[in-house]
C-alpha positions, 0 to 999 in steps of 0.5 A, spaced: 500 500 500 505 505 502 508 502 494 501 505 490 501 512 496 508 514 495 510 512 487 508 519 485 511 523 491 518 525 487 516 527 481 511 532 484 510 540 485 504 540 489 503 533 493 497 535 495 494 534 489 495 527 490 492 527 496 486 530 492 485 524 487 486 520 492 480 522 496 477 523 490 477 517 487 477 512 493 469 517 495 467 514 486 469 508 489 470 506 496 472 498 494 479 501 493 482 501 499 479 494 501 484 492 493 489 496 498 490 494 502 489 486 501 498 485 501 498 482 493 503 483 489 499 487 483 501 493 488 508 493 488 506 493 480 501 498 482 506 502 484 511 501 479 505 503 474 504 510 477 512 511 478 513 510 470 507 514 469 509 521 472 516 519 471 515 519 463 511 523 463 513 528 458 515 526 451 523 524 449 526 529 446 534 526 447 537 520 450 534 520 457 539 518 463 542 512 465 539 512 472 532 514 469 533 508 464 536 503 470 531 505 475 524 504 470 529 497 468 529 495 476 522 497 477 519 492 471 524 486 473 521 487 481 514 487 479 516 481 474 519 477 479 513 479 484 508 478 481 508 474 474 504 477 470 510 480 466 505 480 460 500 485 462 505 490 461 503 491 454 497 495 455 501 501 458 506 500 453 500 500 448 498 507 451 505 510 449 505 508 443 496 511 441 498 517 443 503 517 438 510 518 443 514 513 439 520 516 443 518 514 449 514 508 448 521 504 444 525 506 450 520 504 456 520 497 451 527 496 451 526 497 459 521 493 459 524 488 455 532 488 459 527 488 466 523 483 465 528 478 463 532 480 468 526 478 473 526 472 470 533 470 471 532 472 479 527 466 479 533 461 477 528 459 471 528 464 467 526 462 460 521 457 464 518 463 468 516 466 462 513 460 458 508 458 465 505 465 466 502 465 457 501 457 459 497 459 465 494 465 462 493 461 455 490 454 459 484 461 464 481 463 457 481 457 454 476 454 459 469 457 458 463 457 464 459 462 466 463 468 468 460 468 475 463 461 477 470 465 476 474 469 481 472 476 482 477 478 478 476 475 472 468 478 472 466 484 469 467 490 470 460 495 473 463 501 468 464 505 474 459 510 472 461 514 478 469 514 475 466 515 469 462 522 471 468 524 475 473 525 470 468 527 465 467 533 471 474 535 470 474 535 462 468 540 462 472 544 467 478 544 463 474 546 457 470 552 461 478 553 462 480 555 455 486 553 457 491 551 451 493 545 452 494 539 449 488 534 448 487 527 452 488 524 448 495 526 446 496 524 454 499 517 454 495 515 461 489 518 458 490 512 453 490 507 460 485 510 463 480 508 456 483 502 454 483 499 461 476 502 461 473 498 456 477 492 458 474 491 464 467 490 461 471 483 459 474 481 466 475 487 472 482 486 473 483 490 467 480 495 470 481 495 478 489 493 477 491 499 471 486 503 470 484 505 476 491 507 477 492 511 471 485 516 473 489 517 480 495 519 475 491 523 470 487 527 476 493 528 479 496 532 473 489 536 473 489 537 480 496 539 480 495 545 476 490 548 477 493 549 484 500 551 481 495 556 478 490 558 484 495 557 489 501 560 493 506 555 494 508 559 501 501 561 501 496 560 508 490 558 503 494 552 501 495 550 507 488 551 508 487 546 502 491 541 503 488 541 511 481 540 509 483 534 503 487 531 507 483 529 513 477 527 509 482 522 507 484 520 512 478 519 516 475 515 508 481 510 508 481 509 515 474 507 517 471 500 517 465 501 510 462 495 510 466 492 514 472 492 510 477 491 515 474 488 521 471 482 517 478 478 517 476 478 524 472 472 523 476 467 518 479 461 522 486 458 520 487 451 521 494 450 525 498 444 524 501 445 531 493 445 535 493 438 538 485 438 537 488 437 529 492 432 530 491 426 526 486 430 522 491 434 516 493 431 510 499 426 512 506 427 508 505 427 501 497 428 502 492 432 498 487 437 502 481 437 497 477 443 498 472 448 493 474 454 498 480 458 494 479 463 501 481 456 504 488 455 501 490 462 502 488 461 510 491 454 510 497 455 506 499 462 510 498 458 517 502 452 515 508 456 510 513 449 510 507 443 510 508 437 507 501 437 503 498 439 497 492 443 495 487 440 489 485 447 489 490 453 489 491 460 486 487 459 480 481 453 478 484 452 471 490 449 473 486 443 476 487 437 473 481 436 468 477 430 473 477 436 478 476 442 476 470 438 473 469 437 480 470 442 483 465 447 478 460 442 479 460 444 486 459 450 484 453 450 479 449 445 485 451 451 491 455 447 495 451 440 495 455 436 499 453 430 494 457 434 489 464 433 493 462 425 491 467 424 486 472 427 491 471 422 497 471 416 493 478 418 490 482 420 498 487 416 499 488 415 507 493 420 507 489 426 503 483 429 507 476 433 504 473 439 506 466 442 507 465 449 510 458 446 512 455 449 520 453 442 521 457 435 519 456 434 511 452 428 510 457 424 505 457 416 508 464 413 507 468 418 512 470 420 519 468 428 520 471 432 524 470 439 527 475 444 526 472 450 528 470 456 524 465 452 520 470 448 517 469 439 517 474 434 516 474 428 514 478 422 513 477 415 510 476 411 517 481 407 520 479 401 518 480 402 511 486 406 512 
């Protein structure tokens, strides 16, 4: 989150313009703070994207400094290494070329190529790493299922009317000012905003991960221009304006709107060190069968060194074909216990089956244990082990 919040500060004459942009966007989309507090690697990518959009905000007329090129390559490398979705950087690169910033676009493409390969080298298996990212995207795109079965970031965006209205109001204000200046479509950041808004109707991740940062950067440019022309650098009015923006931003971002911070207090984590769970977690080499992705995240988080595997992990489309069929069947049935039968029938003594239920699942043939938090763990009876 700090990567996102602090990324633009080195390039701003009026840092309060960034505060204004954050406040405006969080009022338009309150869910932005939920996204920013998830501690996911994509936040590093967003911070790098924001820094690049600010630092390369003017067309290149001569060779960029070695420091600028080196820092840009490092940003791309860290994003590729820690986030993995190196190919998604094609979006901002396309925005620079659509804005006809040819020289800048080519320099950034060169930095992206060098940085991506450097990030891949950090994994120890660069070519496998680069290929795997593409293979994962291909596997996901080949699965044709109702969109409501997909993870949230692959479901369509609603179009974010509040943000569209906000951008339109700023454009209207600029038109009313009558100030000469480049049109919005001569700016790469505006092109990126438009591209991601359109792509968001296919998958929300385009908008949430790439479009929202572009909106923040674009708004900051507009607000900074307004503030520079209307508020003196050392005037008390500037201090007052900053306070009037900082206070509501602090209150808006720290309140517990719709339990965005406290909701996780109800989550339950299985701990392999818990005496009550001895014998009820998978044995070495075993598989944890579950249809809840959140269960994977929580259990892996609590037991990162555990010697078992998960049938459902980061992405359902990566599951073996028969297990994916079972998983989709569970989703389509609304979590009916009988839909878990294919997994019950293939359980080995080392495996375990987890079903989220308020009461013991009515699935004969297994011994059941209440793991707490509506987590029921099933295993083969000892007589069959």
